[in-house]
N, C-alpha and C positions, 0 to 999 in steps of 0.2 A: 276172945282177943286178950293179950296180956295187958295188965294195968301199967300205966306209965307214971313214973314218980319224979324223974329229974326235970329241971326247968330249962335245960339248954335246948332251944329250938323244939319245944314240945310239939308244935304243929307238924314239923317234919318227921318226928318220931311216929306220930299217929298216922301220917300219910304213908310212911314206909311200911308199917304193919299191914295196912289195907292193900298197898301195892304188891306186897309179897303174897298176900292171899289171892290176889287177882292172877299173879304170875303162876302160882301153884294150882290154880283151878278150883280153889276153895270157893271163891266168888266168881260167878259166871255172868256172861252177858245177860242183861235183863234183871239180874238180882237187885233188889232194893236195899240200900244201906239203911241202918238205923237212923232215926231222926237226929237232928243236931242235939236236941235236948236229952234224948236217951243216951246217945253216944257220950255226951258230956258227963252224965252220971256214971256210966260204965267205966270210963277211963279216969274219972276223978280229976278232970281238967275243966277249964272254963268253956263256955259256949263259943267265945271268940276264937279259942284255940282250935276247936273242932271246925269252925267255919273256915279258918285259914287252911286247915288240912284238906278240907273238901275243895276249896278253891285251887289248892296246889294240884290235886288229882284231876280236877276239871281242866286245868291249863295243859295237862299232859294228854288230854283226850281219853283218860281212863274211866271217867264218870261224867254224867250229865245231870243237870237239874231239870225237873219237869214241873211246871207251875202247879201248885196245890197238891203235888204228889210226892215230892222229895227227890232224893238223889239215887241214880241207877247206874249200874255197871254197863259200860259201852265197849270195853276192850277185853280181849281174851287172847292169851298167847297161843291157845290151841287153834284159834281161827287164822293165825298168821301163816303166811306161805313158808315153804321150806327154805333152808339156807342154801347158798350156792355150793355146788359139788367141789370136792378137792381138785385142785388144778393138776394137770398132767402134761407139763411142757416136755418137749424133746430134750433129752440129756446131752445136747450137742451145742456147740457155739453157733450163733446165728446173727446176721446183721441185716435182716429184712425190716428196716425201720419204717416209721409212719411220720416222718418229719413234715411232710406237706400237710397232713391231716392236723398235726399239732399246731402248725402255724395258722391254719385256717380257723381252728377253734379259738386260739388265743389272740388272733387279730381283732376279735370282736369284744375283747375284755373292756375296752374303754367306753363301749356303748352303754350309756346309762338307761336306755330303754329296754334292755334285756333283763329277763329273769335269769340270773347267772348261776344255774345249778352246776356249771362247769368250773367255778372259781373256788380253789381250795384255800381260801383265807376267810376269817370271820368278817362279817359285815361291820362297817364303821359304827353302826348303832350299838354294837356290843363292846366297843373300846372306850376306855376311860379318858377320852381326849382332853377334857379340861384339866384333869389331874396330871396327865402327862405334860401338858403345856406348863403347868406350875413346876413340875419336876425339872423341865428343861431350863426354866429361868433360874431355879435354885442351883442347877449344875453350873450354869455360866457364872453365877456369883461366887461359887466355891472354887472353881478350877483356876489355876494360874493362867494369867493372860486370857481369862474368860473362855478357856478351852480351845484357843486357836493354835496351840503348840502341839508338837508330837508328844506322845507318851512312850513308855517302854515298848519294845517289840512284843512282849508277852501280853500287853493290853492293860486297861484300867485296873489298878490294883483293888479298888473298892468293889468293882463288879466281880472280879475273880474271887474275892473273899466272900461275897454274898452268894455266888453260885456254889461255892464249896459248902457254905453253911446250909444252903437249900438242899444240897444232896443228901442230907440226913433223912429226908423224906423217903428215899429209896435205899437207905443204908449204903450210901456211896463212899463215905469216909474220905472225901477229897480235901486237899489243902489248896490255898490260892495259887501256890507255885506249881500245882499239877495242871493248871488250866491255861490255855491260850485263847484270847478272844479273836473273833473273825467277823467278816462282813456277812452275817447271816449263816444259816445252817449249810446251804449249798457250798459256800466258801470253805466251811469246815470239812465237808465231805471231799471237796476238791483237794485241799491240802493233804487230807488223810490218804486218799488214793495215790497221790504223787509220792507220799512218804513210804508206802508199803508195796507199790507195784511199779513196773516199768513197761514201756511200750512193748506190746506183743504178749504180755502176761495175761493169764486168764483169771477172772474173778467170778464168784458165784453170788447170785442175788435171788430174792424171792420172785415168784411169778404168780400173778401180775406184779409189776414193779412200777414205782413212780417214774414217769417218762423222763423227768429231769435227770435222774440218776443214770438212766440208760444213755441219754444223749451226752452226759458228762463223761461217762466211761468210754464211750465211742470217740469223743474228741481227744481223749488222752491215749488213744490207740490200744485200748485194752479189749481183750476178748471176753465175752459174757456167757456164762452158763446159767440158765434159769432153773430154779428148783421148785418142786411141787409145794403148794401151800394150801392149808385148810382155812376156810373163812372164819373159823372161830379161834383156832389155836396156832395158826401160822405154820412155819416150817417144822417138820418132824425131825428130831435129832437123828433118827435112823436113816432118813433120806439124806441128811447132811453127811453122815458117815459113808454112805454108798457113793456119793458124789466125790468125796475126798479120796476114797480108795481107788476110784476109776480114772480120775483126771488130775492133771497137774495144776491144781488151783492154788494161786498165790495169796488170795485174800477173799474174805466174805464181807458182803455189805447187806445189812438188813435193818428194817424198822421193827423193833421188838414189841413196841406198844402202839396199838391202833394204826396198823399199817395203812399206807396210802398206795393203792386204792381199796384193798380187800377188807380193811378195817379189823383184821385179826389182831389178837393180843396173845403172844406166846406165854403160856403158863410159867410161873416162876420156877417150878421144878425143871421144866424143859430148858429154860435159860441157863440154869446151873449145869445141866448136862451138855448143852452146846458149848459152854466155856470149857468144860472138861475135855470135850472132843478137840477143840482148837488148840488146847494146851498139849494134848497128845501128839497132834500133827505139827505143832509149832507154827500155826498159821494165824495171822492177825484177823481180827473181826472189827469192822467199822460199824458202830451201832448208832443209827439215826433215831434219837429219842425226842424228836421235835413235838410229838403229840402227848408225851407221857403225863404232863400236868393236867390234861383235860380228860380226867377219868370220871366215870359215873358211879362207881362203887363206893364202898366205905373207906377205902385206902388207896393210895397211889401204888400201881404195880411196880415191882422192882425192875432193875435193868440187868442185862448181861454183865455190865460193869460192876454190879453189886458183888458178883462172885469171882471177880478177876483178881488173882493174887500174883499174876505173871507179867502184867503190863501189856498183854496182847490185845486188849480191847481198847479201841479208840472211841470214846463216848462223845457224841456230837449233839448239840442242842441249840436252841434259839428262842427268842420271844416273838418271832414272826407270825406264829399261829395262835398266839395267846394275847399279845399286848400291842405291838406296834410293827406291822409288816414293813413299813417304809423306813424304819430306823436302821434296818440291816444290822442288828446286834445278835451275834451268835458266838459259839465257843466250841472248843474241843478239849477233852482231857485225854491226851494221846498215850499215856503210859510210857512204855519204853521208847516211844518215837517222839518224845518231847523235843529234843534238840533238833531233829529233822524238821519238825513242824515249825519251830521258831525260825530256822533258816529259810524255809520256804516262804513264810510270811514276810521275812525281811526282803527276799528277792522279788516277791510278787505284789506286796502291798505296802511295805515300809511301816505303816502305822494303822490305826483304827479310827473309827468315828468317835472322837473324844467326848463330845458333849452328850451324844445319845447314850454312850456307854455309862457315863456318870448318872444320867437321868434314870436309866433302867436300874442301876445299882441302888439309887435312893428309893426307887419304887419297891425293890426287894427288901431294903433295909427297914423301912418304916411300917411294914405290914399292909401297904396298899395293894401289893400284888396278890397276896393270899385272899384279901377281901374281894378283889376283882375276880379272881379265879372261882371263888365259891358261887358268885352270881353267874358267871359264864358257864360253869359246869351244869348248874341247874337249868339254865335256859336251853343249852344244847341238848341235854338229856330229854327235856320236854319236846324239843323240836324233833329229835330222833324218833320218839314214839308217835308223834303226829305224822311224820313221813311214812313210817311203817304202816300205820293205820290207813293212810290215804292210798298208798301203793297197793295194799292188800284189797282195798275197795275198788280202785279204779283200773288196775292193770289186770291182764289175764290171770286166771287162777294158777297157771303153771309157772308164773314168775317166781324166781328164787331171790330172796332178800337177805343181805347180810345182817348181822345183829351187833351193831357197834356198841361197845361198852365204854367208849370214849372217842375223842376227836369230833369231827363234824362232817364225815363222809359216809356214804352208803353205796354198796356195790350190788347191782342187779344182774341176774342171769336170766335172759329171755329165751324164747323159742329159738332153737338152733338155726332155723331158716330165716330169722330176722337179722338184718344188717343195721347195727346201731349208727354207723356213719351215715347211711341213707336216712335213718331216723333223725339224726342231727340236722341234716339238710332240710328236712321237712319241718322240724320243730323251730328252726331259726326263722321261718316265715311267720311264725306266731310269736316272735321275740322271746323264744325259750332256747337257752343254750345248755347243752349237755356235753359230757366227755365220753366219746365212744371208747369201748373197751380195747380196741385195737391199738390205742395210743400207749398202752401200758405193757407192751411186749415187743421184742425184736423178732418174734416168730409169727407165723401166719395163723393166729388164733384170737379168741375173745371178740370176734366180730359180733356175736349175739349178746354181748355184755355192755354195761355202761356204768359210769360213776356219777353220782349226784352229791351235791353239797347241801347240808341243812344249816349252813352257817349264816342264814339270813333270818330276820324276824318273821315268825309265823304269822300269816294274815290270810285273808280271803283270796288275795291275788295269788299267793303261793299255792293255796289249795286248788284254785281254778287251773293254775298252770300244770299241776300234777295230774289233774283230771284230764286236761287236754292232751298231755303227754301219754296218758293211759289210752285215750281214744286213738291216738296216732299209732301206738304199739299194736292195738287190736286191728287197725286198718292194715298195717304193714304185714301183720301175721297172716291175714286172709287174702292178701293181694297176690 
């Protein structure tokens, strides 16, 4: 192993070296790690640093301690199930929705007795609620009339300035005047769709796709073409070119980073190519980047907007998945559609949530947001590994599991004869809620798939619920 010399989070550096060797198969299940004392001498760091590193790996389920024996590897990427296959939706418009199924699943959201694998927001335990309360009080003190008055149509100037400053993380090069604030990301997507398409137009989306987007597009009278998607790399630029060449598509909507529900992340090179393609066809791209800040790697992935010099990319974001779902603070950088979006906001909303926007701006401004995100990313990464380990252990061997590199969702592809909606009905009897795969398409597919959230604190109850879910899958598979 390489010797570590810097003092910045030394234990994390030690942990990442070991984690990399586990992922590469250098360290295998059952291998014994060097003792804390020996590792300390090898790395030239303190015993407490090595202990912290081992605790970090243990929390992720990668290693375990055995009394009077030491630390042993318990996880191997080679043992993990295959990833879901690339999706193959029909290249035609379809409106066979699953509205009743969606309503049934989400009518149970308020039930606190449920293990809500179906809920795509982080648990309240992961949110800095006390600090947010403080930021709200500070916002009321700072704002004119304590935040009771309307602000400009474009939204809180401080928040727009902080979002623009934050965009440097993905080389966004935005200015405050490039951004319009909205009531959450769905509101940003809604304004964007209304700005670039009219009733009867056709848009292209990934498949599977977040059901909220499908329902939104349908409510606006838009036709939808679903494009193939890879569980690791998302949509292929070649598939996009084929779709644009064959059909009269007026706009594209995709989640470039950690897609919901497939969890894919489009490689930066593919994002650049996608932007080149839309510029060639002069077709706008609505980019939902709501999960982009929750990455597990060394750096934040870029966005399609990073490569946009034409103004065709409408970049949408929010703090609903990272900081405060109930604040409904979102935004859009709409490029050449700025004036259209401002008019739409004036017609449909007039203003924004003044106090919440200022509170979020202050969170971004003083470094609290980045501090919170570091903790959240580490926790969710740990959770994702625990889920993958548990699913690999409890579910049938032919279960395919996505490999999320960010966000807090995981996509499972089960035996083709299994119906995940029937599985939902059975699981709810045990107070376990899941999202059947059929919810995420307008076509007659993904019946054998499901989406789970790992946005809850990992504990024995979660582990037991996954074990029960695995038992139900095995029962349904053989019924």
